[in-house]
Steps between C-alpha positions, in 0.01 A plus 500: 500500500199657326358755740295819495344745737253782477339769708154608388333787681165646402219672688346152543793272581863498615679185388857377552577177317814301432527159340751242388385273219759236590413474866364230724146628556558719804214742556479802727167653404277757667221673309244536778271259313539160667359279224703683234815459709426127510464485119822697448686270739379201295618677185846554647536149641389314188681726251811481719534876476622676812258787559514779756194723479336766712195692391310767685177558312175688538328201657242730657360518143552132413780270385470578127790747474724284717444185293528674163808703593678195643431324168654797319808504724548123481466504121751786474752312715466171312547684169805687631654184647459318166704762315536401133352157583803321359482128567154485659251229413248780432186282488335291770166351587377325811183338627462504877238318705395630840261250656179520291633786281736496202657803330716534192745779425727558201755779451723636225756759606495645149498867594142526376247530783168324463273353765239240411285429803141424411389367837292708738612503860260650750435508869754532778755291682497666838506868404683437170291574189561213255462737202843634597670180383435608141626852577825355633544273196435788258743735673769231520459398134510859377810596696691173466436513125361150476211319342309349788222249455318396817197275525315326780434157356284391791359759740426445865606658827610862443818465705594189303434672165727793584767272644501273194538803270785652701682167527462431128631851422793445736597173332471663157727785605752251638497295180495791253785700658725195537827527308499224238741629232737785419285657227197725486190281460359673192526453125540881486817482707358726769210534740356842579 
């Protein structure tokens, strides 16, 4: 089973995270940010990763450090669990509707981080600042070592936009990390 765990402690956050790529979508998540917990639970369920996560962050400031640092920790764990990436599909793309909204995400677990997210998210869902969605995606992409393209094809309700993005990312992770062969999916014979 492809698993990883990390402990990340800074002056801003204290994170304990473990995951199993080949799980069933079990999520035990507590970050102190209700809407973010909801998005991470969706990510776990639809990617079929088992995720156990606790984060104590400086929420008296705001949720920025919590969201970014969880993205870092999650990216680190996915990268570690993938190991040399032997046999993975590597690439995936998904389009997900959520009522009036549609979002598209594509990933390449190439080892080369790059986020393309040209949409502007603003406003709040409850007390969650929607700008933090991009911060999470950037931190995850950088630390997982993946190209990540995310686009809101049709905007609408803020909750629906975030949910469609997280679900599309989850499905991409599920598809891209699936074992489909016994070789390394690169003409170079290796992935960084």
